[in-house]
C-alpha positions as CSV (number, residue, x, y, z in Angstrom):
1,M,24.4,-10.4,-8.6
2,E,21.3,-12.2,-9.8
3,K,19.1,-10.1,-12.1
4,I,15.3,-10.2,-12.1
5,G,13.1,-8.4,-14.6
6,L,10.2,-6.1,-14.0
7,L,7.6,-5.3,-16.6
8,A,6.3,-2.0,-15.2
9,G,3.0,-0.2,-15.6
10,V,1.5,2.9,-13.9
11,G,1.6,3.4,-10.1
12,R,3.8,2.9,-7.1
13,L,3.9,-0.9,-7.1
14,P,6.9,-1.2,-9.5
15,V,8.8,1.2,-7.3
16,E,8.0,-0.7,-4.2
17,F,9.0,-3.9,-5.8
18,A,12.3,-2.6,-7.2
19,R,13.2,-1.1,-3.8
20,A,12.4,-4.4,-2.0
21,A,14.2,-6.6,-4.5
22,R,17.4,-4.5,-4.5
23,G,17.3,-4.5,-0.7
24,M,17.5,-8.3,-0.8
25,G,20.5,-8.2,-3.1
26,F,18.9,-8.6,-6.5
27,G,19.6,-6.5,-9.6
28,V,16.4,-5.1,-11.1
29,I,16.0,-4.6,-14.9
30,A,12.8,-2.7,-15.4
31,V,11.0,-2.4,-18.7
32,A,8.5,0.4,-18.6
33,V,5.7,-0.6,-21.0
34,V,3.7,2.6,-20.8
35,P,4.9,6.2,-20.8
36,E,3.3,7.1,-17.4
37,V,5.5,4.9,-15.3
38,D,6.5,6.5,-12.0
39,E,9.6,8.6,-12.5
40,E,11.2,7.2,-9.3
41,L,11.5,3.8,-10.9
42,Q,14.6,5.0,-12.8
43,Q,16.2,5.8,-9.5
44,V,15.5,2.5,-7.7
45,A,16.0,0.0,-10.5
46,D,19.5,-0.9,-11.8
47,K,18.4,-0.2,-15.3
48,T,15.1,1.1,-16.8
49,V,14.2,0.7,-20.5
50,Q,11.2,2.5,-22.0
51,L,9.3,0.4,-24.5
52,N,5.8,0.1,-25.7
53,I,3.2,-2.5,-24.5
54,G,2.8,-3.6,-28.0
55,E,6.5,-4.4,-28.6
56,L,6.6,-7.9,-27.1
57,D,9.5,-9.1,-29.2
58,R,11.6,-6.1,-28.2
59,V,10.7,-6.7,-24.5
60,I,11.8,-10.3,-24.7
61,R,15.0,-9.3,-26.5
62,V,15.9,-6.7,-23.8
63,L,15.4,-9.2,-21.0
64,K,17.5,-11.9,-22.7
65,E,20.3,-9.4,-23.5
66,E,20.3,-8.5,-19.8
67,G,20.5,-12.1,-18.8
68,V,17.1,-12.1,-17.1
69,S,15.5,-15.5,-16.7
70,Q,12.8,-14.5,-14.1
71,V,10.4,-11.6,-14.4
72,T,7.3,-10.1,-12.7
73,M,4.6,-7.8,-14.0
74,L,3.5,-4.9,-11.8
75,G,1.6,-1.7,-12.3
76,K,-1.5,-0.7,-14.1
77,V,-1.8,-1.3,-17.8
78,T,-5.4,-0.7,-19.0
79,K,-6.7,-3.3,-21.5
80,E,-8.4,-0.5,-23.4
81,L,-5.0,0.4,-24.8
82,L,-5.1,-2.9,-26.8
83,F,-8.5,-2.2,-28.1
84,S,-8.4,1.5,-28.8
85,G,-6.0,1.3,-31.7
86,S,-3.6,3.8,-30.0
87,V,-1.0,1.1,-29.6
88,R,0.5,-0.8,-32.5
89,L,0.9,-4.5,-31.8
90,D,4.1,-6.2,-33.2
91,D,3.8,-9.3,-35.2
92,R,4.5,-11.6,-32.3
93,L,1.8,-10.1,-30.2
94,Q,-0.7,-10.2,-33.1
95,R,0.0,-13.9,-33.5
96,M,-0.5,-14.4,-29.8
97,F,-3.9,-12.7,-29.8
98,A,-5.0,-14.5,-32.9
99,A,-4.3,-17.8,-31.1
100,L,-6.3,-16.9,-28.0
101,P,-9.8,-18.4,-27.5
102,D,-11.0,-15.1,-26.0
103,N,-9.7,-11.7,-24.7
104,R,-10.5,-12.0,-21.0
105,D,-7.8,-10.7,-18.6
106,D,-6.5,-14.1,-17.5
107,T,-6.5,-15.5,-21.0
108,I,-4.3,-12.6,-22.2
109,M,-2.0,-12.8,-19.3
110,L,-1.5,-16.5,-19.6
111,G,-0.8,-16.0,-23.3
112,L,2.0,-13.6,-22.3
113,V,3.3,-16.0,-19.7
114,R,3.5,-18.7,-22.4
115,E,5.3,-16.4,-24.8
116,L,7.9,-15.5,-22.2
117,A,8.3,-19.2,-21.2
118,S,9.0,-20.1,-24.8
119,E,12.1,-17.9,-24.5
120,G,13.3,-19.3,-21.2
121,I,11.8,-16.5,-19.1
122,G,9.7,-17.5,-16.2
123,V,7.1,-15.2,-14.5
124,F,7.0,-15.3,-10.7
125,D,4.6,-14.3,-8.0
126,Q,3.9,-10.6,-8.0
127,T,3.8,-10.5,-4.2
128,A,7.1,-12.4,-3.6
129,F,9.0,-9.3,-2.4
130,I,6.2,-7.1,-1.2
131,R,3.9,-9.3,0.9
132,S,4.3,-6.8,3.7
133,L,2.0,-4.5,1.7
134,M,-0.9,-7.0,2.3
135,P,-2.8,-6.0,5.5
136,A,-4.1,-8.6,7.9
137,P,-7.7,-8.5,9.0
138,A,-8.3,-5.1,10.7
139,I,-10.0,-1.8,10.7
140,L,-7.3,0.5,9.3
141,T,-8.9,3.9,9.8
142,K,-10.0,6.0,12.7
143,R,-13.7,5.5,11.8
144,E,-15.3,2.1,12.2
145,P,-17.9,1.0,9.7
146,S,-21.6,1.3,10.7
147,A,-23.8,-1.7,10.8
148,A,-25.2,-0.8,7.3
149,E,-21.7,-0.4,5.9
150,R,-20.7,-3.8,7.3
151,A,-23.7,-5.4,5.7
152,D,-22.7,-3.7,2.4
153,M,-19.1,-5.0,2.8
154,E,-20.3,-8.6,3.2
155,F,-22.7,-8.3,0.3
156,G,-20.1,-6.6,-1.9
157,F,-17.5,-9.2,-1.0
158,N,-19.7,-12.0,-2.4
159,M,-20.4,-9.9,-5.5
160,A,-16.7,-9.2,-6.1
161,K,-15.9,-12.9,-5.7
162,A,-18.6,-13.7,-8.3
163,I,-17.4,-11.2,-10.9
164,G,-13.8,-12.4,-10.2
165,G,-14.8,-15.9,-10.9
166,L,-16.1,-14.8,-14.3
167,D,-12.8,-12.9,-14.9
168,I,-14.7,-9.6,-15.4
169,G,-13.0,-7.5,-12.6
170,Q,-12.2,-7.4,-8.9
171,T,-14.2,-4.3,-7.7
172,V,-17.8,-3.6,-7.0
173,V,-19.5,-0.5,-5.7
174,V,-22.6,-1.2,-3.6
175,K,-25.2,0.7,-1.5
176,N,-28.0,-0.6,0.6
177,L,-27.3,-4.2,-0.5
178,A,-27.6,-3.3,-4.2
179,V,-24.8,-3.2,-6.8
180,M,-24.2,0.3,-8.2
181,A,-21.2,-0.5,-10.5
182,V,-19.1,-3.5,-11.5
183,E,-15.5,-3.1,-12.6
184,A,-14.7,-4.2,-16.2
185,I,-12.3,-2.8,-18.8
186,E,-12.4,0.8,-17.4
187,G,-10.5,-0.1,-14.2
188,T,-11.1,0.4,-10.5
189,D,-11.0,4.2,-10.3
190,A,-13.5,4.7,-13.2
191,C,-15.8,2.1,-11.6
192,I,-15.7,3.9,-8.3
193,L,-16.6,7.3,-10.0
194,R,-19.4,5.7,-11.9
195,G,-20.8,3.9,-8.8
196,G,-20.5,7.2,-6.9
197,R,-22.7,9.0,-9.4
198,L,-25.3,6.3,-9.5
199,S,-25.4,5.9,-5.7
200,C,-25.6,9.7,-5.1
201,G,-22.9,9.3,-2.4
202,G,-22.5,7.1,0.6
203,A,-21.5,3.9,-1.3
204,T,-19.2,1.1,-0.2
205,V,-16.4,-0.1,-2.5
206,V,-15.2,-3.7,-2.2
207,K,-12.1,-5.2,-3.9
208,A,-11.2,-8.9,-3.6
209,A,-9.0,-11.4,-5.3
210,K,-10.4,-13.8,-7.8
211,P,-11.4,-17.2,-6.4
212,D,-8.6,-18.8,-8.2
213,Q,-6.2,-15.8,-8.2
214,D,-3.0,-16.5,-10.2
215,L,-0.4,-14.6,-8.1
216,R,1.8,-14.0,-11.2
217,F,-0.5,-11.3,-12.4
218,D,-3.4,-9.0,-11.6
219,V,-3.2,-9.3,-7.8
220,P,-5.7,-6.8,-6.4
221,A,-4.2,-3.5,-5.3
222,V,-5.4,-0.2,-3.9
223,G,-3.5,3.0,-3.3
224,V,-3.7,6.8,-3.3
225,N,-5.6,7.1,-6.6
226,T,-8.2,4.6,-5.3
227,I,-8.9,6.6,-2.2
228,R,-8.9,9.9,-4.0
229,A,-11.5,8.5,-6.5
230,M,-13.6,7.5,-3.5
231,C,-13.4,11.0,-2.0
232,E,-14.5,12.4,-5.3
233,A,-17.4,9.9,-5.6
234,Q,-18.4,10.6,-1.9
235,A,-18.1,6.9,-1.1
236,K,-17.8,6.3,2.6
237,A,-16.4,2.7,3.0
238,L,-13.7,0.5,1.5
239,A,-13.4,-3.2,2.1
240,I,-10.4,-5.2,0.8
241,E,-9.6,-8.8,1.1
242,A,-7.1,-9.3,3.9
243,G,-3.8,-11.0,3.1
244,K,-4.7,-11.0,-0.6
245,T,-4.8,-7.2,-1.5
246,L,-1.8,-5.0,-1.9
247,L,-2.2,-1.7,-0.1
248,V,0.3,0.8,-1.5
249,D,1.4,4.0,0.3
250,R,-0.6,2.8,3.3
251,D,0.0,5.8,5.6
252,K,-0.9,8.3,2.9
253,V,-4.0,6.3,1.9
254,I,-5.2,6.1,5.6
255,K,-4.5,9.9,6.1
256,I,-6.6,10.8,3.0
257,A,-9.4,8.3,4.1
258,D,-9.5,9.8,7.6
259,E,-9.8,13.3,6.1
260,C,-12.7,12.2,3.9
261,G,-14.4,10.3,6.6
262,I,-13.9,7.0,4.9
263,T,-13.6,3.8,6.8
264,I,-11.3,1.1,5.5
265,V,-11.5,-2.6,6.5
266,A,-9.3,-5.5,5.6
267,M,-11.7,-8.4,5.9
């Protein structure tokens, strides 16, 4: 059985990937790089090893010992972990960061890709086994967007593409054709809550892929936590880029959205 590696962060995506890959006959060696990885991962992966995001050398050693030559990276790992001082970076990771021209998301991820490649480990498309989670263009909820919400979706889509092109983030919160919040290091959920406070409710959230999205990392994704954050923020509309955004736990997301009166559109 061919083995593939999974560097796993927070959320359901690592579980969905492991289940799909095993269903196709692959062995899955998961390396959990943060403590909050979904507990179910241990049940669906062939082997799960708990390490630290700062232990790059040990991560590579585990993958090589398991005979893994191809790996993917899925799940949330917030960049603030690297800047807060709460995670110790090993010597290899410190050298990698010292050689980077800046600390933008893509710069860091491409640095990791190069480090893995130098050890004979390739990084493949995150969506390779889970493309079925990417909705086609459609209104996904019971409620259709109003004319004002549609206008905010179109406006927000252009803004999300713009910030994506600058490698800042993938999510914006808008209302009445004005930007309330832009996602940066804090992540999608915190951006939604901040935008909700500033908009005083009724905002539209838009998430889109970067114009030159590298499918090996940071493919946009929304899930239960996203929609719960929207409910808390009293946001009323969500637009995602069709065919380029992973929708995790789709039935549960739509159920919560319908209960909160939120419309979801894949556009």
